[in-house]
C-alpha positions as CSV (number, residue, x, y, z in Angstrom):
1,X,44.3,-65.2,-54.6
2,X,47.6,-66.6,-56.7
3,X,46.7,-67.7,-59.9
4,X,48.1,-71.1,-59.2
5,X,45.6,-71.2,-56.1
6,X,42.6,-69.7,-58.7
7,X,43.5,-72.9,-61.2
8,X,43.4,-74.9,-58.1
9,X,40.1,-73.7,-57.0
10,X,38.7,-74.1,-60.4
11,X,39.5,-77.4,-61.0
12,X,38.2,-78.7,-57.8
13,X,35.0,-77.1,-58.6
14,X,34.4,-78.8,-61.7
15,X,34.6,-82.3,-63.0
16,X,37.5,-82.4,-66.0
17,X,38.9,-85.5,-67.2
18,X,42.4,-84.3,-68.8
19,X,44.0,-86.4,-71.3
20,X,47.3,-86.2,-72.3
21,X,48.2,-87.1,-76.2
22,X,50.0,-86.6,-79.3
23,X,49.2,-85.4,-82.6
24,X,51.7,-86.0,-85.8
25,X,54.5,-85.9,-82.7
26,X,53.4,-82.6,-81.0
27,X,51.9,-83.3,-77.4
28,X,48.9,-81.9,-75.9
29,X,46.2,-81.7,-73.1
30,X,42.5,-81.7,-73.8
31,X,39.6,-82.5,-72.2
32,X,38.2,-85.9,-72.8
33,X,34.8,-85.2,-73.3
34,X,30.9,-87.2,-73.0
35,X,31.4,-90.4,-74.8
36,X,35.0,-90.6,-74.9
37,X,35.0,-89.8,-78.7
38,X,36.4,-86.5,-78.9
39,X,38.9,-84.1,-76.8
40,X,38.7,-80.3,-76.7
41,X,42.2,-79.2,-76.6
42,X,43.9,-77.0,-74.0
43,X,46.1,-74.0,-74.7
44,X,49.3,-74.8,-72.5
45,X,49.3,-77.2,-69.8
46,X,46.9,-77.6,-66.9
47,X,49.2,-76.7,-64.1
48,X,49.2,-73.1,-65.6
49,X,45.5,-72.7,-67.1
50,X,42.5,-74.8,-68.1
51,X,41.8,-72.9,-71.2
52,X,40.7,-74.3,-74.1
53,X,42.3,-73.4,-77.3
54,X,39.2,-74.1,-79.8
55,X,40.4,-77.0,-81.6
56,X,38.5,-80.3,-80.8
57,X,40.2,-83.9,-81.8
58,X,39.0,-87.0,-82.7
59,X,40.3,-89.9,-80.5
60,X,41.1,-92.2,-83.3
61,X,43.4,-89.7,-84.2
62,X,45.4,-89.0,-81.5
63,X,47.9,-90.9,-79.8
64,X,47.2,-91.3,-75.9
65,X,50.0,-90.7,-73.8
66,X,51.0,-91.4,-69.8
67,X,49.1,-88.0,-68.1
68,X,51.9,-87.1,-66.7
69,X,55.6,-86.4,-68.7
70,X,58.5,-87.8,-66.4
71,X,56.7,-87.1,-63.0
72,X,58.4,-87.7,-59.8
73,X,56.8,-90.7,-58.5
74,X,56.3,-91.6,-54.5
75,X,55.0,-94.1,-53.4
76,X,53.3,-95.3,-50.0
77,X,53.2,-99.1,-49.0
78,X,50.6,-100.6,-46.7
79,X,48.5,-98.1,-46.5
80,X,45.4,-100.6,-46.5
81,X,44.8,-103.0,-43.3
82,X,43.5,-105.8,-45.6
83,X,46.9,-105.4,-47.7
84,X,48.9,-105.8,-44.3
85,X,46.7,-108.8,-43.4
86,X,47.6,-110.5,-46.7
87,X,51.2,-109.9,-46.4
88,X,51.6,-110.6,-42.6
89,X,53.0,-107.5,-41.3
90,X,52.4,-105.1,-38.4
91,X,50.8,-101.5,-39.0
92,X,53.7,-99.4,-39.5
93,X,54.4,-96.9,-37.1
94,X,55.4,-94.2,-39.4
95,X,54.4,-94.3,-43.4
96,X,56.3,-96.3,-45.9
97,X,57.2,-94.5,-48.8
98,X,59.0,-95.1,-51.4
99,X,60.1,-93.8,-55.4
100,X,59.9,-94.9,-58.4
101,X,62.0,-93.5,-61.2
102,X,60.1,-91.2,-64.0
103,X,61.4,-93.9,-66.5
104,X,58.8,-96.6,-65.1
105,X,56.1,-94.7,-66.7
106,X,53.8,-96.0,-69.4
107,X,50.3,-95.0,-70.4
108,X,47.0,-96.6,-71.0
109,X,47.4,-99.2,-73.5
110,X,51.4,-99.2,-73.1
111,X,53.4,-102.8,-72.5
112,X,54.1,-103.7,-69.0
113,X,57.8,-105.2,-69.4
114,X,57.8,-108.7,-67.9
115,X,61.9,-109.0,-67.2
116,X,64.1,-111.7,-68.6
117,X,65.1,-112.5,-65.6
118,X,61.6,-111.9,-63.5
119,X,60.3,-115.1,-61.7
120,X,57.4,-113.3,-59.2
121,X,56.0,-109.8,-60.6
122,X,52.8,-108.7,-59.1
123,X,50.2,-105.8,-60.0
124,X,49.1,-103.2,-57.2
125,X,46.1,-101.1,-58.4
126,X,46.2,-98.0,-56.8
127,X,44.5,-94.4,-56.5
128,X,47.0,-92.0,-57.8
129,X,47.3,-87.9,-56.8
130,X,48.5,-85.4,-59.2
131,X,50.3,-82.5,-57.5
132,X,48.9,-79.4,-59.0
133,X,51.3,-76.7,-57.3
134,X,54.4,-76.7,-55.1
135,X,53.8,-77.5,-51.7
136,X,55.7,-77.4,-48.5
137,X,54.2,-77.8,-44.9
138,X,50.7,-78.3,-45.9
139,X,48.3,-78.7,-43.4
140,X,45.7,-81.8,-44.3
141,X,42.7,-79.6,-44.5
142,X,44.7,-77.3,-47.4
143,X,45.8,-80.0,-49.0
144,X,43.0,-79.8,-51.7
145,X,44.3,-76.5,-53.0
146,X,47.6,-78.2,-53.9
147,X,45.8,-81.0,-55.8
148,X,45.4,-81.0,-59.8
149,X,43.1,-84.3,-59.7
150,X,43.6,-88.2,-59.6
151,X,44.4,-90.9,-62.0
152,X,44.9,-94.8,-61.7
153,X,47.8,-96.7,-61.1
154,X,49.5,-99.9,-61.2
155,X,52.4,-100.5,-59.1
156,X,54.1,-103.7,-60.6
157,X,56.4,-105.2,-58.4
158,X,59.2,-107.7,-58.7
159,X,59.1,-109.6,-55.5
160,X,62.0,-111.7,-55.6
161,X,63.9,-108.4,-56.0
162,X,62.0,-106.4,-53.6
163,X,62.5,-109.0,-50.8
164,X,65.9,-109.2,-51.7
165,X,66.6,-105.1,-51.5
166,X,64.3,-104.9,-48.5
167,X,66.2,-107.2,-46.3
168,X,68.9,-104.6,-46.4
169,X,66.6,-101.5,-45.6
170,X,66.5,-100.6,-49.7
171,X,63.7,-100.5,-52.4
172,X,64.4,-99.6,-56.0
173,X,64.8,-102.1,-58.9
174,X,62.3,-104.1,-57.7
175,X,60.1,-101.2,-58.0
176,X,61.5,-99.2,-60.2
177,X,62.2,-100.7,-63.5
178,X,61.1,-99.3,-66.9
179,X,57.2,-99.8,-67.4
180,X,56.6,-100.6,-63.4
181,X,54.3,-97.7,-63.4
182,X,51.8,-97.3,-65.7
183,X,49.4,-94.3,-65.5
184,X,46.3,-93.5,-67.0
185,X,44.2,-93.0,-68.9
186,X,43.2,-89.4,-67.8
187,X,43.7,-86.7,-64.9
188,X,40.1,-86.4,-63.2
189,X,39.4,-82.9,-61.4
190,X,36.7,-82.5,-59.1
191,X,36.7,-85.8,-57.3
192,X,36.3,-86.5,-53.5
193,X,39.0,-89.1,-53.1
194,X,37.6,-90.2,-49.6
195,X,35.3,-93.2,-51.0
196,X,36.1,-94.3,-54.7
197,X,35.5,-97.9,-55.7
198,X,39.2,-99.2,-57.0
199,X,38.7,-102.8,-59.0
200,X,42.0,-104.3,-60.8
201,X,40.8,-107.0,-63.0
202,X,43.3,-109.6,-64.8
203,X,42.3,-110.7,-67.6
204,X,38.9,-110.0,-66.7
205,X,39.0,-111.6,-63.5
206,X,38.2,-109.5,-60.6
207,X,41.3,-109.6,-58.1
208,X,40.8,-106.7,-55.9
209,X,37.8,-104.7,-55.0
210,X,38.5,-102.0,-52.6
211,X,37.2,-98.4,-51.6
212,X,39.8,-95.6,-51.0
213,X,37.9,-95.0,-47.8
214,X,39.7,-97.7,-46.5
215,X,43.1,-96.2,-46.9
216,X,45.1,-95.9,-43.4
217,X,46.7,-92.3,-44.3
218,X,43.9,-90.4,-46.2
219,X,45.2,-88.7,-49.2
220,X,45.2,-84.7,-47.0
221,X,47.1,-86.6,-44.2
222,X,49.6,-88.3,-47.3
223,X,50.2,-84.7,-49.1
224,X,50.9,-83.2,-45.4
225,X,53.0,-85.8,-44.8
226,X,55.1,-86.0,-47.7
227,X,55.1,-81.8,-47.7
228,X,56.5,-81.7,-43.9
229,X,59.4,-82.9,-45.2
230,X,60.3,-82.2,-49.1
231,X,58.9,-79.8,-51.4
232,X,56.0,-81.6,-53.6
233,X,56.0,-80.2,-57.3
234,X,53.5,-79.7,-60.1
235,X,53.2,-83.1,-61.8
236,X,54.5,-85.3,-59.1
237,X,52.3,-88.3,-58.7
238,X,51.7,-90.3,-55.4
239,X,50.5,-93.6,-55.1
240,X,48.5,-94.1,-52.2
241,X,48.5,-97.6,-51.6
242,X,47.1,-101.1,-53.0
243,X,44.2,-102.8,-51.0
244,X,44.4,-106.5,-50.9
245,X,43.8,-109.0,-53.6
246,X,47.5,-108.4,-55.1
247,X,48.8,-111.2,-57.5
248,X,51.4,-112.4,-60.3
249,X,50.9,-111.2,-63.6
250,X,52.6,-113.2,-66.7
251,X,53.5,-112.3,-70.0
252,X,50.1,-112.5,-72.2
253,X,48.0,-111.1,-69.3
254,X,46.1,-108.1,-69.7
255,X,45.5,-105.5,-66.3
256,X,43.0,-103.4,-65.7
257,X,42.6,-100.9,-63.1
258,X,39.5,-99.0,-62.8
259,X,38.6,-96.0,-60.5
260,X,35.5,-94.3,-60.1
261,X,34.9,-91.4,-61.9
262,X,38.5,-91.9,-63.7
263,X,38.1,-94.7,-65.9
264,X,39.9,-97.8,-66.8
265,X,43.7,-98.0,-67.1
266,X,44.4,-101.0,-69.4
267,X,47.9,-102.7,-70.1
268,X,49.4,-106.0,-71.6
269,X,52.1,-108.0,-69.9
270,X,54.8,-108.4,-72.7
271,X,57.9,-111.0,-72.4
272,X,61.3,-108.5,-72.5
273,X,63.1,-108.9,-75.7
274,X,66.8,-107.4,-76.2
């Protein structure tokens, strides 16, 4: 077994919440420990090993960063029947995929910037798969060997732009603007993604409540499908789709995406300022 495969197997066996953070401008990875008050620092990064450095940081003394550093982001649209119903569409014949640029990523506590010319911007709470090792032509039964863990995501979407783009078979600006891909707060390893509860709240009100058991294309099939056509790389993020209940956000709103075993991704919406 290769070192990468051994590390993937290790992460599957144990539940670890990996946090990426900065101390005095230096970036580290660590394990967020019980009580969420302390971080046991790792040596290196989680893609090459999970050994501890022998140092503990207090959460109050660090800056928590997005769990992934400039990832490629793959998105799956219409992957819950409930969301297909609310958008009055048919079940797609093939998975509907898109990408978001790495510059769309922000972390827990960061702002979602409402575009100056925005008219209708929506939240979309999602389970996000974090790729742990290079993957190509992976069978669904083998997918878990290539997954580092999971995090929460918010596929923020400018619907007006999205609809105009989609009319011509493209999709970039509607999904890919700066701050339109909040991720976090941690990468949770060792989870079974087949039945996790997902809740999205806006200003404390529950807007989405679902289970990943309702995904039309389950996580192993998602990884297998993408790897059939392209090479997945360590640190890639795969947004698995959103359930019904998506809706508008405005400056001043607080959006929370909570997924069982991972935690709460919380972001405030602010108006764009030049």
